[in-house]
C-alpha positions as CSV (number, residue, x, y, z in Angstrom):
1,M,-23.6,33.2,-26.0
2,G,-22.9,36.1,-23.6
3,K,-19.4,34.7,-22.8
4,R,-18.6,34.3,-26.5
5,S,-19.7,37.9,-27.2
6,S,-17.7,39.3,-24.4
7,Q,-14.7,37.5,-25.7
8,R,-15.2,38.9,-29.2
9,K,-15.3,42.4,-27.7
10,G,-12.2,41.7,-25.7
11,A,-10.4,40.5,-28.8
12,A,-11.6,43.6,-30.8
13,V,-10.0,46.1,-28.4
14,L,-6.6,44.5,-28.5
15,D,-4.0,47.2,-29.4
16,A,-3.3,47.0,-33.1
17,E,0.4,47.5,-32.5
18,E,0.8,44.3,-30.4
19,T,2.9,41.6,-31.9
20,D,1.6,38.7,-33.9
21,S,2.7,36.3,-31.3
22,V,0.6,38.0,-28.6
23,C,-2.4,38.0,-30.9
24,S,-1.9,34.3,-31.7
25,S,-1.6,33.5,-28.0
26,A,-4.7,35.4,-27.1
27,S,-6.6,33.8,-30.0
28,S,-5.5,30.3,-28.9
29,S,-6.4,31.0,-25.3
30,M,-9.8,32.4,-26.2
31,S,-10.6,29.4,-28.6
32,S,-9.6,26.9,-25.9
33,H,-11.8,28.7,-23.3
34,V,-14.8,28.8,-25.6
35,Q,-14.4,25.1,-26.4
36,E,-14.2,24.3,-22.7
37,H,-17.3,26.4,-22.0
38,E,-19.3,24.8,-24.8
39,T,-18.3,21.3,-23.8
40,D,-19.2,21.9,-20.2
41,E,-22.5,23.3,-21.4
42,V,-23.2,20.3,-23.5
43,L,-22.3,17.9,-20.7
44,V,-24.9,19.6,-18.5
45,D,-27.5,19.9,-21.2
46,K,-27.2,16.3,-22.2
47,G,-28.6,15.2,-18.9
48,A,-31.4,17.8,-19.1
49,V,-32.3,16.7,-22.6
50,L,-32.3,13.0,-21.6
51,D,-34.5,13.8,-18.6
52,Q,-37.0,15.5,-20.9
53,C,-36.9,12.5,-23.3
54,L,-37.6,10.2,-20.4
55,D,-40.5,12.4,-19.3
56,A,-41.8,12.1,-22.9
57,L,-42.2,8.4,-22.5
58,Y,-45.0,9.0,-19.9
59,E,-47.1,11.0,-22.4
60,K,-50.3,9.6,-23.9
61,R,-49.6,10.7,-27.4
62,G,-47.6,8.0,-29.2
63,S,-45.8,10.4,-31.5
64,T,-44.4,12.2,-28.5
65,R,-43.1,8.9,-27.0
66,E,-41.6,8.0,-30.4
67,K,-39.8,11.3,-30.6
68,G,-38.5,10.8,-27.0
69,L,-37.2,7.3,-27.8
70,G,-35.5,8.5,-31.0
71,M,-33.7,11.2,-29.1
72,I,-32.6,8.7,-26.4
73,I,-31.2,6.5,-29.1
74,Q,-29.3,9.5,-30.6
75,A,-27.8,10.3,-27.2
76,F,-26.7,6.8,-26.5
77,N,-25.1,6.5,-29.9
78,S,-23.3,9.9,-29.6
79,S,-21.7,9.0,-26.2
80,L,-21.8,6.5,-23.4
81,Q,-24.4,7.7,-21.0
82,H,-23.0,6.2,-17.8
83,D,-24.2,8.9,-15.4
84,F,-27.7,8.9,-16.8
85,V,-27.9,5.1,-16.7
86,E,-26.6,5.0,-13.1
87,E,-29.4,7.4,-12.0
88,K,-32.3,6.5,-14.3
89,F,-31.7,2.8,-15.4
90,A,-34.8,1.3,-13.8
91,T,-37.1,4.1,-15.1
92,M,-35.7,3.9,-18.6
93,L,-36.0,0.1,-18.7
94,H,-39.6,0.1,-17.3
95,Q,-40.8,2.8,-19.8
96,C,-39.2,1.1,-22.8
97,L,-40.8,-2.2,-21.8
98,N,-44.2,-0.4,-21.5
99,S,-43.7,0.9,-25.1
100,I,-43.0,-2.6,-26.3
101,K,-46.2,-3.9,-24.6
102,K,-48.5,-1.1,-25.7
103,G,-46.9,1.0,-28.5
104,S,-47.2,1.1,-32.3
105,A,-44.9,-0.9,-34.5
106,T,-42.6,2.1,-34.8
107,E,-42.6,2.7,-31.0
108,V,-41.8,-1.0,-30.4
109,A,-38.9,-0.9,-32.8
110,L,-37.5,2.3,-31.1
111,A,-38.0,1.0,-27.6
112,S,-36.3,-2.3,-28.5
113,H,-33.3,-0.4,-29.9
114,A,-33.1,1.7,-26.8
115,I,-33.1,-1.4,-24.6
116,G,-30.2,-2.9,-26.6
117,L,-28.2,0.3,-26.2
118,L,-29.0,0.3,-22.5
119,A,-27.6,-3.2,-22.1
120,L,-24.4,-2.3,-24.1
121,T,-23.9,0.9,-22.0
122,T,-24.2,-0.9,-18.6
123,G,-22.0,-3.8,-19.7
124,P,-22.0,-7.2,-17.9
125,G,-23.4,-7.2,-14.4
126,Q,-26.6,-6.8,-12.4
127,K,-28.1,-4.2,-14.6
128,A,-27.6,-6.1,-17.8
129,E,-28.9,-9.3,-16.1
130,E,-32.0,-7.4,-15.1
131,T,-32.4,-6.0,-18.6
132,L,-32.4,-9.5,-20.0
133,K,-34.6,-11.0,-17.4
134,E,-37.3,-8.3,-17.7
135,S,-37.3,-8.1,-21.5
136,V,-37.4,-11.7,-22.6
137,V,-41.1,-12.2,-22.0
138,P,-42.3,-8.9,-23.4
139,I,-40.1,-9.4,-26.5
140,S,-41.3,-12.9,-27.0
141,D,-44.9,-11.8,-26.6
142,A,-44.4,-9.0,-29.2
143,L,-43.0,-11.5,-31.6
144,R,-46.2,-13.5,-31.5
145,S,-48.1,-11.0,-33.5
146,P,-47.1,-10.5,-37.2
147,S,-46.2,-6.9,-37.9
148,Q,-43.8,-4.6,-39.8
149,A,-40.4,-6.1,-40.7
150,S,-38.6,-3.3,-38.9
151,K,-40.4,-4.0,-35.7
152,M,-39.7,-7.8,-35.8
153,S,-36.1,-7.3,-36.7
154,M,-35.4,-4.8,-34.0
155,L,-37.1,-7.0,-31.4
156,V,-34.8,-9.9,-32.4
157,E,-31.7,-7.7,-32.4
158,S,-32.5,-6.2,-29.0
159,L,-32.9,-9.7,-27.4
160,A,-29.7,-10.9,-29.0
161,I,-27.7,-7.8,-27.7
162,S,-29.2,-8.1,-24.2
163,T,-28.3,-11.8,-24.1
164,F,-24.9,-11.2,-25.5
165,V,-24.1,-8.7,-22.7
166,A,-25.8,-10.5,-19.8
167,G,-25.9,-14.2,-20.7
168,E,-23.4,-16.2,-18.7
169,E,-25.2,-19.5,-18.5
170,T,-25.6,-21.7,-21.6
171,E,-29.2,-22.4,-20.7
172,Q,-30.0,-18.7,-20.6
173,I,-28.3,-18.1,-24.0
174,E,-30.1,-21.1,-25.5
175,K,-33.4,-19.8,-24.3
176,S,-32.9,-16.6,-26.3
177,M,-31.5,-18.5,-29.3
178,H,-34.7,-20.7,-29.3
179,V,-37.0,-17.6,-29.4
180,I,-34.9,-16.1,-32.2
181,W,-34.7,-19.4,-34.2
182,Q,-38.5,-19.7,-34.1
183,V,-38.7,-16.3,-35.9
184,A,-36.6,-17.8,-38.7
185,N,-38.4,-21.2,-38.7
186,P,-41.9,-20.6,-37.2
187,K,-42.8,-24.3,-37.8
188,L,-40.9,-25.2,-34.7
189,G,-43.3,-23.7,-32.2
190,H,-46.0,-21.2,-31.5
191,S,-43.9,-18.6,-29.6
192,V,-43.8,-16.4,-32.7
193,A,-46.1,-15.2,-35.4
194,S,-47.5,-18.2,-37.4
195,A,-47.4,-16.1,-40.6
196,K,-44.4,-16.6,-42.8
197,S,-41.7,-14.1,-41.9
198,A,-40.3,-11.6,-44.4
199,P,-36.9,-12.6,-45.9
200,S,-35.3,-9.5,-44.2
201,V,-36.7,-10.7,-40.8
202,V,-35.5,-14.3,-41.4
203,A,-32.0,-12.9,-42.3
204,T,-31.9,-10.8,-39.1
205,A,-33.0,-13.8,-37.0
206,V,-30.4,-16.1,-38.5
207,S,-27.7,-13.4,-38.0
208,A,-28.8,-12.9,-34.4
209,W,-28.8,-16.6,-33.7
210,S,-25.3,-16.9,-35.1
211,F,-24.3,-13.9,-33.0
212,L,-25.3,-15.7,-29.8
213,L,-23.8,-19.0,-31.1
214,T,-20.4,-17.3,-31.1
215,T,-20.6,-17.1,-27.3
216,I,-20.9,-20.8,-26.5
217,S,-19.3,-24.1,-27.5
218,G,-21.2,-26.4,-29.8
219,S,-20.4,-29.3,-27.5
220,V,-22.6,-27.9,-24.6
221,L,-25.7,-27.2,-26.7
222,N,-28.7,-29.4,-26.5
223,P,-28.6,-31.6,-29.6
224,K,-32.4,-32.1,-29.6
225,S,-32.9,-28.3,-30.1
226,W,-30.5,-27.9,-33.1
227,Q,-30.3,-31.2,-34.8
228,E,-31.8,-30.0,-38.1
229,S,-30.3,-26.5,-38.2
230,V,-27.7,-27.3,-40.9
231,A,-30.5,-28.8,-43.1
232,F,-32.6,-25.6,-42.6
233,L,-29.7,-23.3,-43.3
234,S,-28.9,-25.2,-46.4
235,M,-32.5,-24.7,-47.6
236,L,-32.1,-21.0,-47.0
237,L,-29.1,-20.9,-49.4
238,D,-31.5,-21.7,-52.2
239,K,-33.8,-18.7,-51.5
240,D,-33.8,-15.6,-53.8
241,D,-33.0,-13.0,-51.1
242,R,-29.2,-12.4,-51.1
243,L,-29.0,-11.0,-47.6
244,L,-30.7,-14.2,-46.4
245,R,-28.3,-16.3,-48.3
246,I,-25.3,-14.5,-46.8
247,A,-26.7,-14.8,-43.3
248,A,-27.3,-18.5,-43.8
249,G,-23.8,-19.0,-45.3
250,E,-22.1,-17.2,-42.4
251,A,-24.1,-19.3,-39.9
252,L,-22.9,-22.5,-41.6
253,A,-19.3,-21.3,-41.7
254,L,-19.6,-20.6,-37.9
255,I,-21.0,-24.1,-37.3
256,F,-18.1,-25.7,-39.2
257,E,-15.7,-23.5,-37.3
258,I,-17.1,-24.6,-34.0
259,G,-17.0,-28.3,-35.0
260,N,-19.1,-31.0,-33.3
261,L,-21.4,-31.2,-36.4
262,E,-23.4,-34.0,-34.8
263,T,-25.1,-31.4,-32.7
264,F,-26.4,-29.5,-35.8
265,C,-26.8,-32.4,-38.3
266,G,-29.0,-34.9,-36.4
267,E,-31.5,-37.0,-38.3
268,N,-35.3,-36.9,-38.0
269,K,-37.0,-38.6,-35.1
270,G,-37.8,-41.6,-37.3
271,S,-34.1,-42.7,-37.3
272,I,-33.1,-45.9,-35.7
273,E,-31.5,-44.9,-32.4
274,A,-30.0,-47.9,-30.6
275,S,-28.8,-49.7,-33.7
276,T,-25.2,-50.9,-34.2
277,N,-25.3,-49.1,-37.6
278,D,-26.3,-45.8,-35.9
279,D,-22.8,-44.3,-35.9
280,S,-22.1,-45.0,-39.6
281,R,-25.6,-43.8,-40.5
282,K,-24.9,-40.5,-38.8
283,L,-21.6,-40.1,-40.5
284,M,-23.1,-40.7,-43.9
285,H,-25.8,-38.2,-43.1
286,I,-23.3,-35.6,-42.1
287,H,-21.1,-36.3,-45.1
288,G,-24.0,-35.9,-47.4
289,L,-25.0,-32.6,-45.9
290,K,-21.5,-31.3,-46.0
291,N,-21.2,-32.2,-49.7
292,K,-24.6,-30.5,-50.5
293,V,-23.6,-27.3,-48.6
294,L,-20.2,-27.3,-50.3
295,N,-21.8,-27.4,-53.8
296,Q,-24.3,-24.7,-52.9
297,V,-21.5,-22.4,-51.6
298,R,-19.4,-23.1,-54.7
299,G,-22.3,-22.1,-56.9
300,L,-23.1,-18.9,-55.0
301,S,-19.5,-17.8,-55.1
302,T,-19.6,-17.6,-58.9
303,E,-23.3,-16.9,-59.5
304,A,-24.1,-14.8,-62.6
305,G,-26.3,-11.8,-62.1
306,G,-29.7,-11.5,-63.8
307,K,-31.1,-8.4,-65.4
308,S,-32.6,-7.1,-62.2
309,S,-29.6,-7.9,-60.0
310,A,-27.9,-5.1,-58.1
311,K,-24.2,-5.3,-58.8
312,K,-23.2,-4.3,-55.3
313,D,-25.3,-7.0,-53.7
314,L,-24.1,-9.6,-56.2
315,N,-20.5,-8.8,-55.6
316,N,-21.0,-8.8,-51.8
317,Q,-22.6,-12.3,-52.1
318,R,-19.7,-13.6,-54.3
319,N,-17.0,-12.3,-52.0
320,T,-18.7,-13.7,-48.9
321,F,-19.2,-17.1,-50.4
322,R,-15.6,-17.2,-51.8
323,D,-14.4,-16.7,-48.2
324,I,-16.7,-19.4,-47.0
325,L,-15.6,-21.7,-49.8
326,D,-11.9,-21.1,-48.9
327,F,-12.7,-21.9,-45.3
328,F,-14.5,-25.1,-46.2
329,E,-11.9,-26.3,-48.6
330,D,-8.7,-25.1,-47.0
331,G,-9.6,-24.1,-43.4
332,Y,-8.6,-20.4,-43.9
333,A,-11.0,-17.9,-42.2
334,P,-11.1,-14.4,-43.7
335,E,-8.8,-11.8,-42.2
336,V,-10.3,-8.4,-41.6
337,S,-8.7,-5.2,-40.4
338,T,-10.8,-2.2,-39.3
339,K,-9.5,1.2,-38.4
340,I,-10.9,2.5,-35.1
341,G,-9.6,5.9,-34.0
342,G,-6.1,5.4,-35.5
343,E,-5.8,1.9,-34.2
344,S,-6.4,-1.3,-36.2
345,L,-8.8,-4.1,-35.0
346,Y,-7.8,-7.4,-36.5
347,I,-10.3,-10.2,-37.0
348,S,-9.3,-13.7,-38.1
349,T,-12.2,-16.0,-37.1
350,W,-15.8,-16.4,-38.3
351,A,-17.0,-16.0,-34.7
352,K,-15.4,-12.6,-34.3
353,L,-16.3,-11.4,-37.8
354,I,-20.0,-12.2,-37.1
355,Q,-19.8,-10.4,-33.8
356,L,-18.2,-7.4,-35.4
357,N,-20.7,-7.2,-38.3
358,F,-23.7,-7.6,-36.0
359,L,-22.6,-4.9,-33.5
360,K,-21.7,-2.6,-36.4
361,H,-25.1,-3.0,-37.9
362,F,-26.9,-2.5,-34.5
363,L,-24.9,0.5,-33.4
364,G,-24.9,2.2,-36.8
365,E,-23.1,5.6,-36.6
366,G,-22.5,5.0,-32.9
367,F,-20.2,2.0,-33.6
368,M,-16.9,4.0,-33.7
369,K,-17.8,5.8,-30.5
370,H,-18.6,2.6,-28.6
371,M,-15.6,0.9,-29.9
372,Q,-13.4,3.7,-28.7
373,E,-15.0,4.1,-25.3
374,N,-17.0,1.0,-24.3
375,Q,-14.9,-1.2,-22.1
376,F,-17.2,-4.2,-22.7
377,L,-16.5,-4.1,-26.4
378,H,-12.8,-3.7,-25.7
379,D,-13.0,-7.0,-23.8
380,V,-15.0,-8.7,-26.5
381,F,-12.5,-8.0,-29.2
382,D,-9.4,-7.8,-27.0
383,F,-8.9,-4.3,-28.4
384,T,-7.2,-1.3,-26.8
385,P,-7.8,2.0,-28.6
386,K,-5.2,4.7,-28.8
387,K,-5.4,7.1,-25.8
388,K,-6.6,10.5,-26.8
389,F,-4.4,13.5,-26.2
390,L,-5.5,15.6,-23.3
391,S,-6.4,18.5,-25.6
392,D,-8.8,16.2,-27.5
393,E,-10.6,14.8,-24.6
394,N,-13.2,17.5,-24.4
395,R,-13.6,18.0,-28.2
396,L,-17.1,17.5,-29.3
397,S,-17.9,14.8,-31.9
398,Q,-19.7,15.7,-35.1
399,M,-22.8,13.8,-33.7
400,D,-22.7,15.8,-30.5
401,K,-22.5,19.1,-32.5
402,R,-25.5,18.1,-34.6
403,M,-27.5,17.0,-31.6
404,Y,-26.7,19.7,-29.1
405,R,-25.5,22.8,-31.0
406,S,-27.5,22.9,-34.2
407,P,-30.5,25.3,-34.2
408,N,-32.7,22.4,-35.0
409,S,-31.1,20.1,-32.4
410,A,-32.9,18.4,-29.5
411,L,-31.1,20.8,-27.1
412,S,-32.2,23.9,-28.9
413,K,-35.8,22.7,-29.0
414,A,-35.7,21.6,-25.4
415,R,-34.3,25.1,-24.4
416,T,-37.1,26.8,-26.4
417,Q,-39.7,24.7,-24.6
418,H,-38.1,25.4,-21.2
419,L,-38.0,29.1,-21.9
420,N,-41.6,29.2,-23.1
421,K,-42.7,27.3,-19.9
422,Q,-40.8,29.7,-17.7
423,R,-42.3,32.7,-19.5
424,M,-45.8,31.3,-19.0
425,L,-45.1,30.7,-15.3
426,S,-43.8,34.2,-15.0
427,Q,-46.9,35.7,-16.7
428,D,-49.2,33.7,-14.4
429,K,-47.2,34.9,-11.4
430,H,-47.5,38.6,-12.3
431,A,-51.1,38.2,-13.1
432,G,-51.9,36.4,-9.9
433,H,-50.2,36.5,-6.5
434,F,-48.1,39.6,-7.3
435,A,-50.7,41.4,-9.3
436,P,-51.5,45.0,-8.0
437,G,-54.4,45.0,-5.5
438,Y,-54.0,41.3,-4.6
439,D,-55.0,40.8,-0.9
440,N,-53.3,38.1,1.1
C-alpha cells in the first residue's frame, strides 16, 4: 500500500504543462510497476497462506481443519502449486489422510478433494504413486460406512483421479476400479457400505469406473471381474435418475468403443463352460444384450418429459442418447470442440470425452487453469495451449484476485491474524523482559 501511495503522490506532482505522451508513458510505467509489485506480493503470500492452511490441519477443532482444507483446494484450483508441493508434499498427504480417517463427512470430502488435486499437481511419478499407494486403503475403509452422498462421491472421485495419474499397471488400475464398482453395485462384495447407495453416488461411481476404463484395453481386463457389467449398466438405464442413466449410457458407449464385448457380457456361473455349443451360446447372449441396450438407448433419446421433468435435464439426456444411438448404429462418436485460452481442444472419441467431462467436473473453476498450465493434462489430451505474451505472464487471474486481494480473502484474514499475533507478542515483550525495573 505504501508503494502505491507514493506512486500516486509522484503522479500528482507531475507538471501540468507536460505533454500528453509523457503523462501516458508515466501512467503506463506506474501501472506496470504496481502490477509487478502486487504479483510478487501474491506469489510470496500464497506460500504463507498455504503454510497457515497446512498448520490448521493439526488443530483439534474440526471446523478449523475444514476451513484450512477449503482454502488449500482454492489455492490448488487457482494455480499450480509446484513449489509448495515440492516442499510440503508428504505433510499435506499425511494430514489429508488423517482427515479421511478421523474427520466429519464434510472434512472427509474436502480432504479427498485435496488429495486428488495433489495428484494432478504432481503429475505421474514417484509422488503420484505414493499418493495412490497411501490413499487406497483409507479411502476403501471410509467407503465401508454409509454417509453423506457428497462424502461418498468425493472419495470415489479422489481414488479415480489418483489412479488415473499414477496407475501404470493394469492390475493396479483394476484394483481401484473394483473398489469403485462395488460402490455402484454393493452386492459384489463387502468392501463398501452395505446400504443402498444414493443415485447420485452410483452415477459418480459409474462415471469414475468409466474414467479409469479409458486408460486400459478391454482385452487385458480380467473377464471374471467384469463379465456382468453390461447387464448391470443396462439395468441402470431403466432407473428414474437422469444423471445415472447418462453415466450408464456413456459407460456402455465406451465398452462398445473398446470392443471385446466378451469381457463385459459373460454369462452367469451356471453356464455350461466346456461345451461345443459354448461359443454360439455366448454370441447369442451378447447379441441379445446388444439389442436390449439399443432399444433402451433409442427410447431414452426420444423420451417425453413428465410434469415434474426439468427441461434442461431432459434435453441433456436426449442429446446424450442421440449421440450414443448414432454411435451404436453408424459408428460415429460425437465430435466436441472446447475453447481453452484461445486454443481449441478437439475430442472425437468416447474415451476422451469421458476423460474431459470427468476432469472438468472434478476441477470445477480450476479446469481452465489446469488445462492451460498442467503438463500432465496437455499430454493426456495431446493439447498445446497458446503461449501467453510476456506482458500477460504475471497478470493475476480473477480467482487469484478474489483469494489474495479481496478484503475478505484468505490472505487478508491471514495477515490480520499474523499482525494480531505480532502485536500480542510485542505487548508481552514490553510488559516482561523490557519492562522498567526488570532485573536480569
